[in-house]
N, C-alpha and C positions, 0 to 999 in steps of 0.2 A: 524458526519458521513462525510466521504469523497466520493464525487461523481466520482472524477477522480484523478489519481496520475500522476503528470507531473515530468519527470526526464530530466534535462538539463545537458549536459556534455560539458565541454570546450574542443575544439579540436585544440587549438593552438599547435605549435610544441612541447613545453615542456610537455604539458599534454598528447599528443600522445605518446611521448617517454616514459612517465611514466605510461602508461596503460589505457588511455582514451578509446581506441578502445575495450579493454577487458570489460570495464564497459558497453559500448553500446551493445556489443555482448551478454552479460549476460542478460541485460534487454530485448533486442529483443528476446532472447530465450524463454521468457514467452509466446510469440505468438505461439510457437510450442506446448505449453500446452493447447491451446485453446480447450475448451470443458471439460478439466480436472479441470479447476479453478472454475467451476460453476458460481456463481453470480459475480465473479470477472473478468470474461472474458471481455476484452476490456477496463479495468479500468486504464491501465498503458500506458502512451505515453512517448516516448523518443525523445528528440530533441538534436541536436548538433550545437554548434556555437563557434566562437573564443572568448576567454577572457570574459566569462559571468559574472565573479565575480569582478575581479580587474585586470586591465591591467598588473600590476606588481606582479603576484602571484608566483614569483620565490621562490622555496623551498616548495611550498604548492601544487604542481601539483601531480596528476590531481585533478581538481575541478569539483564537481558535485553539482547540486542543486535539491533537492527532495521536491516538494511542498513548495518552498520558503526557505527551510532550506539548508544553504551552508555547504557542506562537503569538507573540505580541506584534501589533501593527501588521497583522496578517493580511494577505491578499489572496485572490483566487490562485495566482501563480505560485505563491509560496506553499499554500496548502496542497495544491495538486502535485507540486514537486515532491513534497513529503510523502504523499500517497504513492507516487510512482517509485520513490526510493524504497518504501516498504514492500511494494509489489515485486520489485527487482530482487530484493533479498530472498523472496520465496522461490526464485527460479532454481 
């Protein structure tokens, strides 16, 4: 069972150019659903920082880390799918 889901998104220049801000916006959009997520309210935190995975992740941007699992060439879809997978495991 997962108590909290932590999403970290790299915001170096390459990751921003390749969609890091879209990932952050999508995850933060979950807060707009507050009250509709029931028991899952407040379970997802998103943090941003430069070069979270590997300083030379050229070609793998954007990088996101969801509860310790590194997602290379991440997209808002892949990150949200991972979050939903973790939430489903909590049922």
